[in-house]
C-alpha positions in Angstrom: 49.3 29.0 78.3 53.2 26.6 79.7 53.9 25.8 82.8 57.5 23.8 84.5 57.8 21.4 86.7 60.1 20.0 89.0 60.1 16.7 89.7 62.0 15.6 92.8 61.4 11.7 92.1 58.1 11.3 93.4 55.3 8.5 92.9 53.1 11.2 92.6 54.6 13.3 90.0 52.3 12.1 86.8 48.9 13.1 88.2 49.9 16.5 89.5 50.7 16.8 85.6 46.8 15.1 84.7 45.8 17.7 87.6 47.2 20.7 86.3 46.4 20.0 82.2 43.8 18.0 82.9 41.2 19.1 79.9 42.3 21.8 78.9 44.5 21.9 76.0 46.0 24.9 76.8 47.9 24.3 79.6 51.3 22.3 78.5 53.8 21.2 82.0 57.8 21.1 80.8 58.7 18.2 82.4 62.5 18.4 83.7 63.8 16.7 87.6 65.6 18.7 89.9 69.4 16.5 89.4 69.2 17.6 85.5 71.6 20.3 85.4 71.4 20.9 82.2 67.0 20.7 82.5 67.9 23.7 85.2 69.8 25.8 82.8 67.3 26.0 79.7 64.7 26.8 82.2 66.3 29.5 83.9 66.4 30.8 80.4 63.1 30.6 79.4 61.3 31.1 82.0 57.5 30.2 83.7 54.8 29.7 86.4 56.8 26.9 88.0 55.1 24.1 90.0 57.3 22.5 92.4 56.9 18.7 92.6 56.5 16.1 96.0 60.1 13.5 97.1 60.7 11.9 99.2 63.4 13.5 100.6 63.8 17.5 102.9 64.5 20.6 101.1 67.9 21.1 101.9 68.4 17.7 99.8 66.8 19.5 96.4 69.8 21.9 96.7 68.9 23.1 92.3 65.1 23.2 94.1 65.7 25.4 96.5 68.4 28.2 94.8 65.6 28.1 91.1 63.0 28.5 93.9 65.6 31.5 95.2 66.1 33.5 92.7 62.0 32.9 91.2 60.0 33.7 94.1 57.5 36.9 93.0 58.7 37.0 89.5 57.1 34.3 88.5 53.9 32.2 90.3 55.1 29.3 92.4 53.0 26.5 93.7 54.4 24.4 95.4 53.5 20.6 96.7 53.8 18.4 99.7 57.9 18.5 99.5 57.8 21.9 96.7 55.2 23.5 99.9 58.5 22.8 102.5 61.1 24.1 99.6 59.2 27.5 99.2 59.6 28.1 103.2 62.7 26.8 103.7 63.6 29.7 100.6 62.6 32.4 102.4 64.5 31.4 106.0 61.7 28.9 107.5 62.3 25.0 109.1 60.7 22.3 108.5 60.3 19.7 111.9 58.8 16.5 112.0 55.2 16.0 112.0 52.9 15.6 115.3 51.2 13.1 113.3 52.4 11.9 110.7 50.3 11.0 107.6 50.6 8.6 104.7 47.8 7.3 102.3 44.4 9.6 104.7 43.3 12.8 105.1 43.2 15.8 107.5 40.2 17.8 108.0 41.2 22.0 106.9 40.7 25.3 109.3 41.1 27.7 106.9 41.7 31.6 107.8 40.8 34.3 106.7 43.9 34.7 103.7 42.0 31.6 101.8 45.3 31.8 98.9 44.8 29.1 96.7 41.5 27.4 98.7 39.8 30.8 97.4 36.5 29.4 97.0 36.0 26.1 99.1 34.5 25.6 101.8 36.1 25.4 106.0 36.3 22.0 107.1 37.4 20.4 103.8 39.8 16.9 103.4 42.0 16.6 101.6 45.1 14.1 101.2 48.2 14.3 102.8 51.7 11.9 102.3 54.0 13.7 104.9 56.2 13.3 108.0 57.3 16.6 108.2 56.1 20.0 108.0 56.6 23.9 107.9 57.2 24.8 111.5 54.9 27.8 112.3 57.0 30.7 113.5 59.5 30.5 111.5 57.9 31.8 107.9 59.0 34.8 106.9 56.8 38.0 107.4 54.9 38.3 104.1 53.8 34.9 104.3 50.2 34.5 105.2 48.4 31.1 106.0 46.1 29.7 104.4 44.7 26.4 106.4 46.4 24.1 109.2 44.6 21.1 110.4 43.8 19.7 113.6 47.0 20.1 115.0 47.7 23.4 114.0 50.1 22.1 111.5 50.5 24.4 108.1 47.8 22.9 105.5 48.1 25.7 103.0 49.9 28.9 102.4 50.6 32.4 100.1 52.9 35.0 99.8 51.1 38.0 97.7 52.9 41.1 97.1 52.0 44.3 95.7 54.0 44.3 92.6 55.4 40.8 92.3 53.9 36.9 91.6 52.4 34.9 93.7 53.4 32.1 95.4 51.7 29.5 96.9 52.5 26.3 99.1 50.4 23.0 100.0 51.4 20.8 101.9 48.5 18.1 101.1 48.0 16.8 97.3 45.5 18.4 96.0 46.2 15.7 93.1 45.0 13.3 94.8 41.3 11.7 94.9 41.0 12.1 98.5 41.3 15.7 97.9 37.9 17.3 98.2 37.8 21.0 96.3 40.3 19.4 93.4 39.1 21.7 90.7 38.3 24.9 92.1 41.8 24.7 93.6 43.2 24.1 90.2 41.0 26.7 88.8 42.8 28.9 91.2 45.9 28.0 90.5 45.3 29.0 86.4 43.7 32.5 87.5 47.4 32.8 89.3 49.1 32.5 86.5 47.0 34.6 84.5 44.1 31.6 82.2 41.0 31.6 83.3 38.4 33.8 84.6 35.7 31.8 86.8 38.1 31.4 89.8 37.8 32.7 93.2 41.3 34.7 93.0 41.5 37.7 89.6 44.3 37.0 87.9 47.4 38.9 88.0 50.1 40.0 85.8 53.1 39.4 85.8 55.3 41.8 86.4 57.8 44.1 84.1 
């Protein structure tokens, strides 16, 4: 299975690639940067599941990625991590604001909802790694997004968009690839399942729309 990763020049990007591939040689990553017009054009001509990387800027600074997410949402599975999570929200009309308690290199405890999304199979209270100063403003999310988990301040840490007949999208404000994040292997299995791979996830494989 091929998955594209759009990089926003984040120092953790190659950790994300390692997390995506794991020990599974069936997963190959098509790497490109958000400011590579030729790469984006090539990707548009050959769609596949998409991972939107973390990065140091705001969603509005990643215009090419925003446009790609708007065009592909519901057509291919999408996973946004940190900045990528915020890009998913902004692409569908959401807003980002300053975090109440910015964390860089520390852990947060997740309080999960009844709609687990990519956190399926994890217990509420798991700790995950945070490296962010911005968060998605809860009241600005489009109605078809579900909030899967928040932190102690009530800020969104995980969200999912599951619409009948469409490919799913997931946003994680935290870093699942970090050694500080509990449940990293299960989240990876859930993402592979959402892409249509694997039979051992708590999320059933989702068919690509025709």
